[in-house]
N, C-alpha and C positions, 0 to 999 in steps of 0.2 A: 342596535345591533343589526337591523335590517338595512339593506341598500337597494333602492328602487332600481329596477332593471334599466330604466331610461337613463340613469346616471352613469352606467357602465361605459367605459371607453370602447369606441368602435374598432374592430379589428380589420385588417386589410382583406378585401373581398377575394383577393387572389389565393388566400390561404384556405378558403372555405372547403374545397374538395378534400383537402388533407384531413380536416377536422371531421367531416361527415362520413367518410367512407369506411375507414379501415376496420373497425372492431365489430361490424355487423349491426343488425337491426336492434338487438337487445340493448347493447351499450349505447347506441345512438338515442334510444328512448330515454336513457338515464341522463342525457345531456340537457333535458328540458323539463319544465314543470309539467305535471305535479311531482314527477318521480324524484327530482333532486331533493325536495323537501320531505317527500314521503319516506324515502330511504333513511334519512337522518332521523325522522320521527320514530320509525319502526325500531331502529337499532337502540336508540336511547330508551324507548318505552320498554322493550323487552329486557334490557339490561337492569331496569329497576326490579323486575321480578327475579331475574337471575341473581341479583345481589342478595336477596333473601335466601335463595337456594344455596348459594355458595357458603354463606354463614352457617346454615344448618348442617351442610355436608361437613364443613371443617370441624364443627363442634361434635357431631354425633357419628360420622362415618369415617372420614379420612381427612387429616391424620388423627382425629379424635381428641378427646379432652386432655390427654397427656401432653400433647404438642400443639395445643391450640394457639398459644401466644407466640410460639416460634414461627408457626406458619403464617400468623397474622403479620408478624414483623417482616417476613419474607415477601408477603404480598404488598405491603406498603413500600418496601425497598424497591420492588419491581416498578411500582408507580413512580418513585423518585427517579429511577433510571430512565423511564419513558419520558418524564418531564425534562430531564437533562437532554435527551436526544431531540425532543421536540423543540426546545429552546435554541438548539444549535442548528435546526433545520432551516434552510433558506426558502423552502417551499411552503406556501401558506396552507395548502390542503393537507399535506403530511403533518405539519406542525399542529393544525387544529385537531386532527384525529389523535395524534400523540397526546395532546392536552386533555382530550376527553377521557381516554383510557387511563392516563396518569391520575386524573382527578378521581376516577372511579375506584382504582386500586388503592389510592391513598385514603380515600374516605372509608372504604370497607376494612382495609388492613390496619391502618394506624388510628383512625378516628373511632369507628364503631367498636372495634375490639378493645380500645382503651376504656370505653364505657362498660364493656363486658367485664374487664379486669376490675374496674372501680366498684361495680355493683357486687362482684364476688368478694372483694377485699372488705367492703363495708357491710356485707351481709344484708344487702337490700333484697327483700323478697319480691317475687313477681306479683303483679296485680291480677287477681283472678276475675274471670267473667261472671257477672251476677246472673246472666240469663242462660248460661250453658254450664252445667256442673262439671268441674274439673278442667275447664278450658282456661287458658291464659289470655287475659284481655290485653295487657301491656307487660312486656318483659322488663326485668329489673334494669337492664342497661339503658332502656329508653326513659325510665323514670329518672335515672341519674342524668341523662342528657338534658333534661329540662333545666338543670342548673346552669347550662351554658348560655342561657338567654342574654345574660349581661354582656358576655363576650361578643355574642352576635350583634346586639344593639350597638355596642361601642365601635366595632369595626365597620358596621354598616354606615355609621356617620361619616367615616372617612370616604367610603365609596360614593355616598350620596353627594358629598361636597367636592369630589375630585373633578377638576376642570378638564381633565384628559379623557373622561369617560365617554364611551360611545353607546352605552347601554340605554335603550329607549325608555326603560323603566325609570332609571335615575334622571335621565334628561327631562322626562315629563314633570317630575317633582321640581327640578331646578328651574324649569321654564315657568311653571304655574305658581310656585311658591317663592319665586324670586331668590333662589338659593345659589345662583351662579357666583363662583369665586374668581372668575377671570376667563379670558379667552384661551382655547387650547394652544399649546406651544407649537409654533410653526416647525414643520419637519419632524414632529415627534414620531418615533418609530415604535409601534406596538409589537409586543412579542405575543403571537397568537397562541402558542402552546401554553404559556403562563396564564393568559387571559381565560382560555377555555378550561384549563384545569381548575382555576380559582372559581370560575362560574359554576362548574359542575359541583364542586364541594359546597359552595354557598347556597345554591338553589336547593340541593338535597337537604342540607342542614336547616335552611329556613322553613321549608315545608314540613319537615319532621317536627319542628317545634310548634308550628301552627296546629298540626293535627294533634299533637300530644296535649296541648293546652285546651283544645276543643274537647277532647275526650275526657278531661278531668271533670269529675262530677261536681267539684267545688266551684268550677267556672261555668261550664255548660253541661257536658256529658254527651255521650254519643247518641242518645235518644232525645236530646233536647230539640224543641221546635226550631231554634236558631240553627242548630246543626243541619237540619234538613234544608233550611234556607241556604246555608253555606254550600251544601252539596249541589243544590240547583244552580247557584251562581258559578260554582266551580266548573260545572258541565258547560254552561253557556260560555264562560271564559275560554275553556279548552277548545270548544268548537270555533270560536272567533280566532284564536291563535292559529289553529290548524288551517283554516281557510286562508289566512295570510301566508302561512308557511308554504302552502301548495303553489303559491305564485312566484316563489323565489327561483332565480336563474343561477345565482352565484352559490356554489356548493359550500364554501366555507362560511358564508353568512347563514346559509340554511342550517348548518350544523349548530352554530352558536345560537341561532334562534330556536332550533329544534330541541335543545336541551331543556329550557324552561317550559316549552310547549308540551313536551312529552311528560315532564314531571308534574305539571299542572293536571294533565289528563290522568296521570297515574293516581293523583289524589282521590279522584272519583272511585277508582278501583279499591284503594285503601279503605275509604269510608264504607263502600258497599260491602267489602269483606268484613269490616267491623260489625256490620249489621247481619252478617251470616246469610247474605243473599245468594252465595255460591260457595263452592269448595275452592279454597285457595291452594290449588295443587302444587304451586311452586314452593309452598312451605312444607310439602310432604314428598320430598324427592325419593324416599325409599318406597313409597306406595305408587308413585307415578314416574318411575324411572324412564320408561319408554317415552312418555309424553314430554318430560323435561329434556330428554336427549334430542328429540325432534325440534323442540323449541330452541335449544342451544345451537344445533346445526343450522337451523334457519337464521338465527341471529348472526352466526359466523358468515354465512353466505351473503346476507344483506350487508354486513360490515365490509366484506371484501369488494362487493359491487360498489358500495358507496366510496370506498377508498380509491377505486379506479375511475370514479366520475371525474371528468376533467375540470380544470379551473374555469373561472367565469369567462375568460376570453374565448374558449372553445364553445361554451354554451351560447355565447353571443353569436358566433358563426352559425350555429345550428338555427338560431332564431332568424338570422338573416336569410338562410336557405328556405325556411318555412315561409317567410314573408314573400320571398321571390316566387315560390311555387304557387302561392295563393293569388298572385296578381294576374 
């Protein structure tokens, strides 16, 4: 998913003043590392918390339990509309952001709430926390979600063997396990909205399942020594991915790389929250309305700034200007 800056096509030097000048110092900062990657990371990371908040608000506050499935369907439908718009967009930056928001709304509206419905229909009880009286360790819908591991594994086989993939994760396995099924098709046109939406859904889904199986006492349990080791490895992995992300010049690549990076980092927050190391205020929007409002506004501002970040050609011009000034 990443593209080395050195491989980007050089833009005409005559265009440099037009790229550097117009939008002021703040926007010009966003044209270059580490801000390109940082903005993508911040937006995706905060959205993981807001996803929990939105579900709780929909279930308990507005529109409430009487209209929960109608509102969930509407949210998923909004994601489908965004995906349609993104797949028709000729602009890679716009298509990539459309894809991210489409995947987020489709996941929350149609996927997560389908497990809520299934758990209620089947009468699956919540799993209670053994260490905190009256606290829920794992909600019923996530217990039902564990049954989707077969679908996850089956579909991942396709992505793993897909010769058109540009995902570094899959390419690593193809290269090291000799799983290549052919050369990429010449002139193959990727649809960035579809790719980003599917990546968003699959990365969230994959790590949900990883955590759910880790938490299961019959497998490991959240206090198992191996779980502590997984937490440590996850933190190291997140730091490694972040330092790579901070070097990106191309905004669309940064977004697509930022999605798994932020979600890997969020896993550490999820595990630490499972250990009750802090108050998960995003799961208590009624008690922390002001704080959640500020977080939401901050996420919106970051998303707007990220959406206005220019494509990689302009970022390349900014780099050329910096190189010229340093000589």
